N, C-alpha and C positions, 0 to 999 in steps of 0.2 A: 504493500500500500504506500509506503514511503516513496518508492520509485515512481509509482503512478502520480503522486502529488508533485514530484519534482519534474516529471516529463510533461504532463498534460497542459498546464497553464503556459509554460514557456513555448511548447509546440504550437499552441493556439495563438500566442503572441507573434510567433514567426509567420503563421498563416495570415494573420491580420496585417502585419507589416508588408508582406508580399502583395496582399490585396490592395493596400494603400498605394503601393508603387504602380500597380497595374491599372486600377480602376478609380483611384482617388479616395478622399476622406469619407465620402458619403457611404460607399460600400463597405469600407473598413470599419466605420463606426457602427453600421447596421449589423455586421457580423459580431461585433464586440458585445451586442446585447444578448447573445446566446448564453445560457447559464453554465458556462464552462468552469467557473470558479465555484459557484454555490452548489452545483450538482455534485461534484466529488466530495465537498465538505459535508453536505447533508447525507450522502451515501456512507461516508466514514462514521458519521454520528449514528446512523441507523445500525450499522454493524457493531459499533462499540457501545452505544448507549441504549439501543432498542428502537423498534419502529414507532412506538408511542412518543418517545422523546423526539425523534426526528420529525414526526408529524407536527408536533407543537413548535419545533424550531422552524419548520416550513411556514407555519402561520406567521411567526415573527419575521421571517425573511420577507414574506410578501408585504408586510407593513413597512419594512425598511426600504422598500423600493422607492418610497417618497424621499428618503434621505439620500439614496444613491443618485436620483435625478437632480436633487438640489445640489449635490456635489458637482455634477457636470455643469449646471447652470452657473454656479458660483465661480468655478474655474474659468469657464468661457468668458464670463463678464469681466473678471479680474484680469485675465490675460490680455485684454485689449489695451490695458494701461500699465500693467505691472510685469516684472520678470517672473519666470516660472517658480522660484522659491516662494515668493509672496503669494502668487496665485494658488499654489498648492497648499500653503498654510491656511489661507482663507477658506479654501474648499474643504479641507479636512475639518476645520473648526465648524463649518456649517453642517457637515455630515455628523460630527460628534454631538452637536447641540440637538439636532433633530432626532438622532438615534436615542439620545437620552430622554427626550420628551416622549418619544414613542414607547420607550420601556416603562414609563410611568403610567401609561394609559392601560385600560383593561385589555387583556389579551384575548381577543375574539376574532373569529374568521371574518365576521362582518366588518369589524373595525379595520382589519388588514386590507380587505377588498376596497374599502373606502379610501384608505391612504394611497394604495396603488393607483386607483382610478384618478384621484386628484393629481398625483404626480404625472401620470401619463397624459392626461387631457390638458393640463396646464403647461407642460413643457414646451410645446411649439411656440407659445406666446412669450416665453421668458428668456430665451436665448438671444444673444445680441444679433442684430442684423448685419451681416457681412456679405461681401461678394464671394460666392463659392470659388475656390481656387483649385487648380490642378497642380500637383507637386511638380516642381521644376527639376528636382534631382532625386535619385534614389538614395535611401539611407545607406550609409557605409556598413560593411559587414561587422565592424567592431561595435557599432551602435545597435545592431540587431542582437549581438551577443549580450550587450549590456541590458537590453530590454528583457531578454529571456532570463538572465540571472536575477534581475530585479523582480520579475514575476514569480520566479521560484521562491525567492526569499520571502516575499510578501505572502505567498500562499502558505508556506510552512508556518509563518508567524501567526497568521489569522487562524489556521486550522488548529494550531496548538492552543491558542487562546480560547477558541470556541469549545474545545474539549475540556476546559477547566472551569467553566462557568455553567449556570443553569440554562435551560432550554431557551429562555427568552433572549438572553444575550448571545447564546450560541447562534440563533437565527439572525440576530442583528449583525453580529460580526461576520457571519457567512456572506453578508451582502456588502461588506466593506469594499469600496470600488478599487479592487486590485488592478484589473485590466484598465479601467478608466484612468487611474493614477499614472500607470506606466505609459500608456498611450498619450495622455495629455502632456506629460512632461517632455517626452522625447519628440512629440510632434511640435510642441511649442518651441523647443530649442532648434529644431532642424527646419521646420516649415513655416513657423510664424503663428501669430494669434488667430488670424482669419481661418487658416487651415484647421487649427485646433477647434475653433468654434463649430465649424461645419462637421467635423468628426464627432464631437460630443453631442451635437444635435441629432445626428443620425443614430448614435448609440441609444439615445432616449427612445427613438422609434423602435429600435430592435428589442428594447426591454419588454415589449408586449409578450415576446416569447418567454422571457424570464418569468413574468407574472403568471403565465399559463403553466409553466413548469412547477412553480411553487404551489399554485392552487391545486393542481392534480395530486401532488404529493400530500398536501394537507388533507385532502379528501380520501385518497386511495391507500395511503400507507397503513392505516390501522387494519384494513381488511385484506389487502393484497400483499402486504409485506414488501420485500425488495423488488418484486415484479412491478411495483408502482413506478419505479425509476424508468423502466422500459416504456411504460405508458406515458410518463412525463416527458421523456425525450421525444417520443413520436408526436405528441401534441405540440410540444415546443417548436419542433421543426415545421409543423404545419402552420402554426401562428407566425413563425419567422417568415415563411413564404408569403403569407397574407400581408404582413407588415411592409413587405417590399413595395406594395402599391402605395401605402401611406408615405413611405420614404420618397417615392417619386413625386407625389403631390406636394409634400413638404418642401422638396428641393425647388419645384417650380414656383411655389408661393414665395420662397425666400429670394429667388432671383427677381421676381416681379417687385417685391418689397424694396430690394436693393436698387432696382432701376428707378422706382418712384422716388426713393430718397435722394 
């Protein structure tokens, strides 16, 4: 399992980075919405802590989607005027504040669905308006390696922390924006703030698949056990495909807004 933790997220980061080079920030961000981090963490929790624990953590993870989206919005907004260390600090603080507030609220599936819905529906209106850009140069190989190492380290840290606390914070920590942090920082450094804003906006659209995955686990884990993960991945992939249409509409609307501005 340790080897899987080390390989999966860095491998997905490599895939997203290559997608960014080939198709630009919109497609890369959209792919980043797939639950490649929360999936393994919840799976490890199910194996180590039991299906009931993982189901409750899935409910908490669904509510934490609001904090994850707020992270992306905060980083994208801050990046337009600040360097990456400040933008990252502000975004992490926003995530921590919202995650803490969510942890104090009653933990119910209805509350989690409400949080996720608010985040997903509000996101298109809160990201900065920028002109979508095409990357001018491919990231160097050493930067790809740095991305992968950073992703592996963050995943191990978050997984370890999630296994040492109760189900509520396990679910919240499982949704710490590991991929978003790495992608935002490296994109900001190499491609600029406008590129980063487009990528993070697209990530918010891809998070519909993330929400579907967590919802399936919350409902199906108690009765189906680990088989629920197979169902969750299948539903998540289907929703990811549907969200591609939302991404296309969002990109068109952003271009029109930029042109009007």
